[in-house]
PyMOL CGO cylinders between C-alpha atoms (Angstrom):
from pymol import cmd
from pymol.cgo import CYLINDER

trace = [
    CYLINDER, 49.48, -32.80, -8.07, 50.85, -31.98, -4.63, 0.3, 1, 1, 1, 1, 1, 1,
    CYLINDER, 50.85, -31.98, -4.63, 51.56, -28.38, -3.74, 0.3, 1, 1, 1, 1, 1, 1,
    CYLINDER, 51.56, -28.38, -3.74, 55.29, -27.65, -3.96, 0.3, 1, 1, 1, 1, 1, 1,
    CYLINDER, 55.29, -27.65, -3.96, 56.88, -25.20, -1.56, 0.3, 1, 1, 1, 1, 1, 1,
    CYLINDER, 56.88, -25.20, -1.56, 60.01, -23.12, -2.18, 0.3, 1, 1, 1, 1, 1, 1,
    CYLINDER, 60.01, -23.12, -2.18, 61.88, -20.77, 0.16, 0.3, 1, 1, 1, 1, 1, 1,
    CYLINDER, 61.88, -20.77, 0.16, 64.28, -18.06, -1.04, 0.3, 1, 1, 1, 1, 1, 1,
    CYLINDER, 64.28, -18.06, -1.04, 66.98, -17.09, 1.47, 0.3, 1, 1, 1, 1, 1, 1,
    CYLINDER, 66.98, -17.09, 1.47, 69.42, -14.18, 1.55, 0.3, 1, 1, 1, 1, 1, 1,
    CYLINDER, 69.42, -14.18, 1.55, 71.07, -12.41, 4.47, 0.3, 1, 1, 1, 1, 1, 1,
    CYLINDER, 71.07, -12.41, 4.47, 68.53, -9.84, 5.67, 0.3, 1, 1, 1, 1, 1, 1,
    CYLINDER, 68.53, -9.84, 5.67, 65.41, -10.78, 3.70, 0.3, 1, 1, 1, 1, 1, 1,
    CYLINDER, 65.41, -10.78, 3.70, 64.88, -7.28, 2.31, 0.3, 1, 1, 1, 1, 1, 1,
    CYLINDER, 64.88, -7.28, 2.31, 66.47, -7.42, -1.17, 0.3, 1, 1, 1, 1, 1, 1,
    CYLINDER, 66.47, -7.42, -1.17, 67.24, -10.65, -2.98, 0.3, 1, 1, 1, 1, 1, 1,
    CYLINDER, 67.24, -10.65, -2.98, 64.96, -13.17, -1.29, 0.3, 1, 1, 1, 1, 1, 1,
    CYLINDER, 64.96, -13.17, -1.29, 61.73, -11.10, -1.29, 0.3, 1, 1, 1, 1, 1, 1,
    CYLINDER, 61.73, -11.10, -1.29, 62.41, -10.32, -4.95, 0.3, 1, 1, 1, 1, 1, 1,
    CYLINDER, 62.41, -10.32, -4.95, 62.87, -14.05, -5.59, 0.3, 1, 1, 1, 1, 1, 1,
    CYLINDER, 62.87, -14.05, -5.59, 59.59, -14.71, -3.82, 0.3, 1, 1, 1, 1, 1, 1,
    CYLINDER, 59.59, -14.71, -3.82, 57.74, -12.18, -5.99, 0.3, 1, 1, 1, 1, 1, 1,
    CYLINDER, 57.74, -12.18, -5.99, 59.29, -13.32, -9.28, 0.3, 1, 1, 1, 1, 1, 1,
    CYLINDER, 59.29, -13.32, -9.28, 58.62, -17.00, -8.55, 0.3, 1, 1, 1, 1, 1, 1,
    CYLINDER, 58.62, -17.00, -8.55, 55.07, -16.27, -7.42, 0.3, 1, 1, 1, 1, 1, 1,
    CYLINDER, 55.07, -16.27, -7.42, 54.30, -14.46, -10.64, 0.3, 1, 1, 1, 1, 1, 1,
    CYLINDER, 54.30, -14.46, -10.64, 55.69, -17.27, -12.79, 0.3, 1, 1, 1, 1, 1, 1,
    CYLINDER, 55.69, -17.27, -12.79, 53.77, -19.86, -10.76, 0.3, 1, 1, 1, 1, 1, 1,
    CYLINDER, 53.77, -19.86, -10.76, 50.55, -17.88, -11.14, 0.3, 1, 1, 1, 1, 1, 1,
    CYLINDER, 50.55, -17.88, -11.14, 51.02, -17.21, -14.86, 0.3, 1, 1, 1, 1, 1, 1,
    CYLINDER, 51.02, -17.21, -14.86, 51.67, -20.88, -15.60, 0.3, 1, 1, 1, 1, 1, 1,
    CYLINDER, 51.67, -20.88, -15.60, 49.06, -22.26, -13.19, 0.3, 1, 1, 1, 1, 1, 1,
    CYLINDER, 49.06, -22.26, -13.19, 51.61, -24.15, -11.11, 0.3, 1, 1, 1, 1, 1, 1,
    CYLINDER, 51.61, -24.15, -11.11, 50.62, -25.27, -7.61, 0.3, 1, 1, 1, 1, 1, 1,
    CYLINDER, 50.62, -25.27, -7.61, 53.57, -23.68, -5.81, 0.3, 1, 1, 1, 1, 1, 1,
    CYLINDER, 53.57, -23.68, -5.81, 53.73, -21.80, -2.52, 0.3, 1, 1, 1, 1, 1, 1,
    CYLINDER, 53.73, -21.80, -2.52, 56.59, -19.34, -2.19, 0.3, 1, 1, 1, 1, 1, 1,
    CYLINDER, 56.59, -19.34, -2.19, 58.18, -17.71, 0.86, 0.3, 1, 1, 1, 1, 1, 1,
    CYLINDER, 58.18, -17.71, 0.86, 61.38, -15.89, 1.75, 0.3, 1, 1, 1, 1, 1, 1,
    CYLINDER, 61.38, -15.89, 1.75, 63.60, -15.47, 4.80, 0.3, 1, 1, 1, 1, 1, 1,
    CYLINDER, 63.60, -15.47, 4.80, 67.01, -14.25, 5.88, 0.3, 1, 1, 1, 1, 1, 1,
    CYLINDER, 67.01, -14.25, 5.88, 69.84, -15.95, 7.73, 0.3, 1, 1, 1, 1, 1, 1,
    CYLINDER, 69.84, -15.95, 7.73, 70.21, -12.87, 9.95, 0.3, 1, 1, 1, 1, 1, 1,
    CYLINDER, 70.21, -12.87, 9.95, 67.51, -11.11, 11.93, 0.3, 1, 1, 1, 1, 1, 1,
    CYLINDER, 67.51, -11.11, 11.93, 68.57, -7.55, 11.07, 0.3, 1, 1, 1, 1, 1, 1,
    CYLINDER, 68.57, -7.55, 11.07, 65.30, -6.63, 9.36, 0.3, 1, 1, 1, 1, 1, 1,
    CYLINDER, 65.30, -6.63, 9.36, 62.62, -8.82, 10.97, 0.3, 1, 1, 1, 1, 1, 1,
    CYLINDER, 62.62, -8.82, 10.97, 59.19, -7.31, 10.34, 0.3, 1, 1, 1, 1, 1, 1,
    CYLINDER, 59.19, -7.31, 10.34, 60.45, -4.72, 7.85, 0.3, 1, 1, 1, 1, 1, 1,
    CYLINDER, 60.45, -4.72, 7.85, 59.27, -4.41, 4.25, 0.3, 1, 1, 1, 1, 1, 1,
    CYLINDER, 59.27, -4.41, 4.25, 61.67, -4.94, 1.36, 0.3, 1, 1, 1, 1, 1, 1,
    CYLINDER, 61.67, -4.94, 1.36, 64.31, -2.28, 0.74, 0.3, 1, 1, 1, 1, 1, 1,
    CYLINDER, 64.31, -2.28, 0.74, 62.76, 0.70, -1.07, 0.3, 1, 1, 1, 1, 1, 1,
    CYLINDER, 62.76, 0.70, -1.07, 65.28, 0.47, -3.91, 0.3, 1, 1, 1, 1, 1, 1,
    CYLINDER, 65.28, 0.47, -3.91, 64.43, -3.20, -4.47, 0.3, 1, 1, 1, 1, 1, 1,
    CYLINDER, 64.43, -3.20, -4.47, 60.73, -2.37, -4.34, 0.3, 1, 1, 1, 1, 1, 1,
    CYLINDER, 60.73, -2.37, -4.34, 61.22, 0.35, -6.98, 0.3, 1, 1, 1, 1, 1, 1,
    CYLINDER, 61.22, 0.35, -6.98, 63.25, -1.89, -9.29, 0.3, 1, 1, 1, 1, 1, 1,
    CYLINDER, 63.25, -1.89, -9.29, 60.70, -4.70, -8.90, 0.3, 1, 1, 1, 1, 1, 1,
    CYLINDER, 60.70, -4.70, -8.90, 57.74, -2.37, -9.42, 0.3, 1, 1, 1, 1, 1, 1,
    CYLINDER, 57.74, -2.37, -9.42, 59.32, -1.14, -12.66, 0.3, 1, 1, 1, 1, 1, 1,
    CYLINDER, 59.32, -1.14, -12.66, 58.99, -4.73, -13.92, 0.3, 1, 1, 1, 1, 1, 1,
    CYLINDER, 58.99, -4.73, -13.92, 55.50, -5.26, -12.58, 0.3, 1, 1, 1, 1, 1, 1,
    CYLINDER, 55.50, -5.26, -12.58, 56.32, -7.09, -9.34, 0.3, 1, 1, 1, 1, 1, 1,
    CYLINDER, 56.32, -7.09, -9.34, 54.95, -6.16, -5.94, 0.3, 1, 1, 1, 1, 1, 1,
    CYLINDER, 54.95, -6.16, -5.94, 57.09, -7.07, -2.93, 0.3, 1, 1, 1, 1, 1, 1,
    CYLINDER, 57.09, -7.07, -2.93, 54.63, -7.57, -0.09, 0.3, 1, 1, 1, 1, 1, 1,
    CYLINDER, 54.63, -7.57, -0.09, 56.48, -9.86, 2.31, 0.3, 1, 1, 1, 1, 1, 1,
    CYLINDER, 56.48, -9.86, 2.31, 58.01, -8.73, 5.59, 0.3, 1, 1, 1, 1, 1, 1,
    CYLINDER, 58.01, -8.73, 5.59, 61.51, -9.65, 6.71, 0.3, 1, 1, 1, 1, 1, 1,
    CYLINDER, 61.51, -9.65, 6.71, 61.80, -12.79, 8.80, 0.3, 1, 1, 1, 1, 1, 1,
    CYLINDER, 61.80, -12.79, 8.80, 64.64, -14.99, 9.97, 0.3, 1, 1, 1, 1, 1, 1,
    CYLINDER, 64.64, -14.99, 9.97, 64.93, -18.53, 8.67, 0.3, 1, 1, 1, 1, 1, 1,
    CYLINDER, 64.93, -18.53, 8.67, 64.28, -21.21, 11.29, 0.3, 1, 1, 1, 1, 1, 1,
    CYLINDER, 64.28, -21.21, 11.29, 65.52, -24.77, 11.64, 0.3, 1, 1, 1, 1, 1, 1,
    CYLINDER, 65.52, -24.77, 11.64, 61.98, -26.01, 10.92, 0.3, 1, 1, 1, 1, 1, 1,
    CYLINDER, 61.98, -26.01, 10.92, 62.12, -24.15, 7.57, 0.3, 1, 1, 1, 1, 1, 1,
    CYLINDER, 62.12, -24.15, 7.57, 64.94, -26.50, 6.60, 0.3, 1, 1, 1, 1, 1, 1,
    CYLINDER, 64.94, -26.50, 6.60, 62.94, -29.67, 7.19, 0.3, 1, 1, 1, 1, 1, 1,
    CYLINDER, 62.94, -29.67, 7.19, 62.24, -31.25, 3.78, 0.3, 1, 1, 1, 1, 1, 1,
    CYLINDER, 62.24, -31.25, 3.78, 58.61, -31.75, 4.81, 0.3, 1, 1, 1, 1, 1, 1,
    CYLINDER, 58.61, -31.75, 4.81, 58.21, -27.97, 5.15, 0.3, 1, 1, 1, 1, 1, 1,
    CYLINDER, 58.21, -27.97, 5.15, 59.87, -26.80, 1.92, 0.3, 1, 1, 1, 1, 1, 1,
    CYLINDER, 59.87, -26.80, 1.92, 60.63, -28.92, -1.12, 0.3, 1, 1, 1, 1, 1, 1,
    CYLINDER, 60.63, -28.92, -1.12, 63.39, -26.51, -2.12, 0.3, 1, 1, 1, 1, 1, 1,
    CYLINDER, 63.39, -26.51, -2.12, 65.36, -23.95, -0.10, 0.3, 1, 1, 1, 1, 1, 1,
    CYLINDER, 65.36, -23.95, -0.10, 67.36, -21.61, -2.31, 0.3, 1, 1, 1, 1, 1, 1,
    CYLINDER, 67.36, -21.61, -2.31, 70.33, -19.68, -0.96, 0.3, 1, 1, 1, 1, 1, 1,
    CYLINDER, 70.33, -19.68, -0.96, 71.22, -16.55, -2.88, 0.3, 1, 1, 1, 1, 1, 1,
    CYLINDER, 71.22, -16.55, -2.88, 74.95, -16.89, -2.23, 0.3, 1, 1, 1, 1, 1, 1,
    CYLINDER, 74.95, -16.89, -2.23, 77.63, -19.23, -0.94, 0.3, 1, 1, 1, 1, 1, 1,
    CYLINDER, 77.63, -19.23, -0.94, 77.85, -17.63, 2.50, 0.3, 1, 1, 1, 1, 1, 1,
    CYLINDER, 77.85, -17.63, 2.50, 74.13, -18.06, 3.16, 0.3, 1, 1, 1, 1, 1, 1,
    CYLINDER, 74.13, -18.06, 3.16, 74.20, -21.57, 1.67, 0.3, 1, 1, 1, 1, 1, 1,
    CYLINDER, 74.20, -21.57, 1.67, 76.89, -22.54, 4.19, 0.3, 1, 1, 1, 1, 1, 1,
    CYLINDER, 76.89, -22.54, 4.19, 74.84, -21.06, 7.04, 0.3, 1, 1, 1, 1, 1, 1,
    CYLINDER, 74.84, -21.06, 7.04, 71.76, -23.00, 5.91, 0.3, 1, 1, 1, 1, 1, 1,
    CYLINDER, 71.76, -23.00, 5.91, 73.69, -26.28, 5.63, 0.3, 1, 1, 1, 1, 1, 1,
    CYLINDER, 73.69, -26.28, 5.63, 75.10, -25.74, 9.12, 0.3, 1, 1, 1, 1, 1, 1,
    CYLINDER, 75.10, -25.74, 9.12, 71.62, -24.99, 10.50, 0.3, 1, 1, 1, 1, 1, 1,
    CYLINDER, 71.62, -24.99, 10.50, 70.32, -28.15, 8.82, 0.3, 1, 1, 1, 1, 1, 1,
    CYLINDER, 70.32, -28.15, 8.82, 73.02, -30.26, 10.46, 0.3, 1, 1, 1, 1, 1, 1,
    CYLINDER, 73.02, -30.26, 10.46, 74.95, -30.95, 7.27, 0.3, 1, 1, 1, 1, 1, 1,
    CYLINDER, 74.95, -30.95, 7.27, 74.41, -31.28, 3.56, 0.3, 1, 1, 1, 1, 1, 1,
    CYLINDER, 74.41, -31.28, 3.56, 70.74, -31.44, 2.60, 0.3, 1, 1, 1, 1, 1, 1,
    CYLINDER, 70.74, -31.44, 2.60, 69.91, -32.06, -1.06, 0.3, 1, 1, 1, 1, 1, 1,
    CYLINDER, 69.91, -32.06, -1.06, 66.87, -29.76, -1.01, 0.3, 1, 1, 1, 1, 1, 1,
    CYLINDER, 66.87, -29.76, -1.01, 69.00, -26.82, 0.23, 0.3, 1, 1, 1, 1, 1, 1,
    CYLINDER, 69.00, -26.82, 0.23, 70.51, -25.50, -2.97, 0.3, 1, 1, 1, 1, 1, 1,
    CYLINDER, 70.51, -25.50, -2.97, 72.15, -22.45, -4.48, 0.3, 1, 1, 1, 1, 1, 1,
    CYLINDER, 72.15, -22.45, -4.48, 69.90, -20.33, -6.68, 0.3, 1, 1, 1, 1, 1, 1,
    CYLINDER, 69.90, -20.33, -6.68, 72.67, -20.31, -9.27, 0.3, 1, 1, 1, 1, 1, 1,
    CYLINDER, 72.67, -20.31, -9.27, 72.32, -24.10, -9.64, 0.3, 1, 1, 1, 1, 1, 1,
    CYLINDER, 72.32, -24.10, -9.64, 69.45, -23.14, -11.96, 0.3, 1, 1, 1, 1, 1, 1,
    CYLINDER, 69.45, -23.14, -11.96, 71.46, -20.70, -14.07, 0.3, 1, 1, 1, 1, 1, 1,
    CYLINDER, 71.46, -20.70, -14.07, 73.94, -21.37, -16.85, 0.3, 1, 1, 1, 1, 1, 1,
    CYLINDER, 73.94, -21.37, -16.85, 77.64, -20.61, -16.56, 0.3, 1, 1, 1, 1, 1, 1,
    CYLINDER, 77.64, -20.61, -16.56, 77.28, -17.09, -17.96, 0.3, 1, 1, 1, 1, 1, 1,
    CYLINDER, 77.28, -17.09, -17.96, 75.90, -15.98, -14.56, 0.3, 1, 1, 1, 1, 1, 1,
    CYLINDER, 75.90, -15.98, -14.56, 77.89, -15.57, -11.34, 0.3, 1, 1, 1, 1, 1, 1,
    CYLINDER, 77.89, -15.57, -11.34, 77.69, -18.25, -8.64, 0.3, 1, 1, 1, 1, 1, 1,
    CYLINDER, 77.69, -18.25, -8.64, 76.37, -15.74, -6.10, 0.3, 1, 1, 1, 1, 1, 1,
    CYLINDER, 76.37, -15.74, -6.10, 73.38, -13.51, -6.66, 0.3, 1, 1, 1, 1, 1, 1,
    CYLINDER, 73.38, -13.51, -6.66, 75.15, -10.27, -5.69, 0.3, 1, 1, 1, 1, 1, 1,
    CYLINDER, 75.15, -10.27, -5.69, 73.80, -8.40, -2.68, 0.3, 1, 1, 1, 1, 1, 1,
    CYLINDER, 73.80, -8.40, -2.68, 72.76, -4.98, -4.01, 0.3, 1, 1, 1, 1, 1, 1,
    CYLINDER, 72.76, -4.98, -4.01, 72.23, -3.41, -0.57, 0.3, 1, 1, 1, 1, 1, 1,
    CYLINDER, 72.23, -3.41, -0.57, 75.47, -1.41, -0.45, 0.3, 1, 1, 1, 1, 1, 1,
    CYLINDER, 75.47, -1.41, -0.45, 75.75, -0.81, -4.18, 0.3, 1, 1, 1, 1, 1, 1,
    CYLINDER, 75.75, -0.81, -4.18, 74.20, 1.29, -6.92, 0.3, 1, 1, 1, 1, 1, 1,
    CYLINDER, 74.20, 1.29, -6.92, 70.69, 1.00, -8.35, 0.3, 1, 1, 1, 1, 1, 1,
    CYLINDER, 70.69, 1.00, -8.35, 71.84, -1.17, -11.26, 0.3, 1, 1, 1, 1, 1, 1,
    CYLINDER, 71.84, -1.17, -11.26, 72.59, -3.93, -8.73, 0.3, 1, 1, 1, 1, 1, 1,
    CYLINDER, 72.59, -3.93, -8.73, 68.88, -4.31, -8.04, 0.3, 1, 1, 1, 1, 1, 1,
    CYLINDER, 68.88, -4.31, -8.04, 68.07, -4.72, -11.73, 0.3, 1, 1, 1, 1, 1, 1,
    CYLINDER, 68.07, -4.72, -11.73, 70.90, -7.29, -12.07, 0.3, 1, 1, 1, 1, 1, 1,
    CYLINDER, 70.90, -7.29, -12.07, 69.31, -9.32, -9.25, 0.3, 1, 1, 1, 1, 1, 1,
    CYLINDER, 69.31, -9.32, -9.25, 65.96, -9.23, -11.06, 0.3, 1, 1, 1, 1, 1, 1,
    CYLINDER, 65.96, -9.23, -11.06, 67.64, -10.30, -14.31, 0.3, 1, 1, 1, 1, 1, 1,
    CYLINDER, 67.64, -10.30, -14.31, 69.08, -13.35, -12.56, 0.3, 1, 1, 1, 1, 1, 1,
    CYLINDER, 69.08, -13.35, -12.56, 65.78, -14.18, -10.87, 0.3, 1, 1, 1, 1, 1, 1,
    CYLINDER, 65.78, -14.18, -10.87, 63.83, -13.92, -14.12, 0.3, 1, 1, 1, 1, 1, 1,
    CYLINDER, 63.83, -13.92, -14.12, 66.33, -16.25, -15.77, 0.3, 1, 1, 1, 1, 1, 1,
    CYLINDER, 66.33, -16.25, -15.77, 66.37, -18.91, -13.04, 0.3, 1, 1, 1, 1, 1, 1,
    CYLINDER, 66.37, -18.91, -13.04, 62.81, -18.97, -11.70, 0.3, 1, 1, 1, 1, 1, 1,
    CYLINDER, 62.81, -18.97, -11.70, 61.20, -20.57, -14.78, 0.3, 1, 1, 1, 1, 1, 1,
    CYLINDER, 61.20, -20.57, -14.78, 63.77, -23.38, -14.64, 0.3, 1, 1, 1, 1, 1, 1,
    CYLINDER, 63.77, -23.38, -14.64, 63.16, -23.86, -10.91, 0.3, 1, 1, 1, 1, 1, 1,
    CYLINDER, 63.16, -23.86, -10.91, 59.41, -23.88, -11.49, 0.3, 1, 1, 1, 1, 1, 1,
    CYLINDER, 59.41, -23.88, -11.49, 59.69, -26.50, -14.19, 0.3, 1, 1, 1, 1, 1, 1,
    CYLINDER, 59.69, -26.50, -14.19, 61.99, -28.58, -11.97, 0.3, 1, 1, 1, 1, 1, 1,
    CYLINDER, 61.99, -28.58, -11.97, 59.55, -28.37, -9.05, 0.3, 1, 1, 1, 1, 1, 1,
    CYLINDER, 59.55, -28.37, -9.05, 56.49, -29.29, -11.06, 0.3, 1, 1, 1, 1, 1, 1,
    CYLINDER, 56.49, -29.29, -11.06, 58.20, -31.93, -13.18, 0.3, 1, 1, 1, 1, 1, 1,
    CYLINDER, 58.20, -31.93, -13.18, 56.23, -30.76, -16.19, 0.3, 1, 1, 1, 1, 1, 1,
    CYLINDER, 56.23, -30.76, -16.19, 57.06, -29.05, -19.44, 0.3, 1, 1, 1, 1, 1, 1,
    CYLINDER, 57.06, -29.05, -19.44, 54.92, -26.05, -18.47, 0.3, 1, 1, 1, 1, 1, 1,
    CYLINDER, 54.92, -26.05, -18.47, 56.43, -23.91, -21.20, 0.3, 1, 1, 1, 1, 1, 1,
    CYLINDER, 56.43, -23.91, -21.20, 55.59, -26.24, -24.09, 0.3, 1, 1, 1, 1, 1, 1,
    CYLINDER, 55.59, -26.24, -24.09, 53.74, -24.37, -26.80, 0.3, 1, 1, 1, 1, 1, 1,
    CYLINDER, 53.74, -24.37, -26.80, 54.09, -21.01, -25.06, 0.3, 1, 1, 1, 1, 1, 1,
    CYLINDER, 54.09, -21.01, -25.06, 56.71, -19.65, -27.43, 0.3, 1, 1, 1, 1, 1, 1,
    CYLINDER, 56.71, -19.65, -27.43, 56.67, -19.81, -31.20, 0.3, 1, 1, 1, 1, 1, 1,
    CYLINDER, 56.67, -19.81, -31.20, 59.84, -19.91, -33.22, 0.3, 1, 1, 1, 1, 1, 1,
    CYLINDER, 59.84, -19.91, -33.22, 60.24, -17.23, -35.88, 0.3, 1, 1, 1, 1, 1, 1,
    CYLINDER, 60.24, -17.23, -35.88, 59.51, -18.75, -39.27, 0.3, 1, 1, 1, 1, 1, 1,
]
cmd.load_cgo(trace, "trace")
């Protein structure tokens, strides 16, 4: 099986996308999937900085460690030979990515494409909000990442993992 590569993208790369990277990495590791995960931001506000302390705390409470440093997405990141899937956390960043890529690219998707209709279209940016915003982001990531992982690998990696109550 070829290694699959996925990139999570938000605005500053200190809240949503590094959390997405950590959640996806843990699922990939737990299920033995050959997936490389990265994150970036459409803006260079926080290049070189660690994830926001509030996001780190919320993630740590669920057993995730956010180790990446902020970086700005590049045009080469949007080449399909670099990443199999580029996931924008919201519509604004999706539009920026499509513009950077020179138009619609099928591998540049919205994260919410992998969530059902009970979730919002945009993963809300918790940066200017209250602490519960960070846990809401993690809820969304934990819901969508297994579906993304299964889509990337093309396998039923969850078969037999869960038993129905008898």
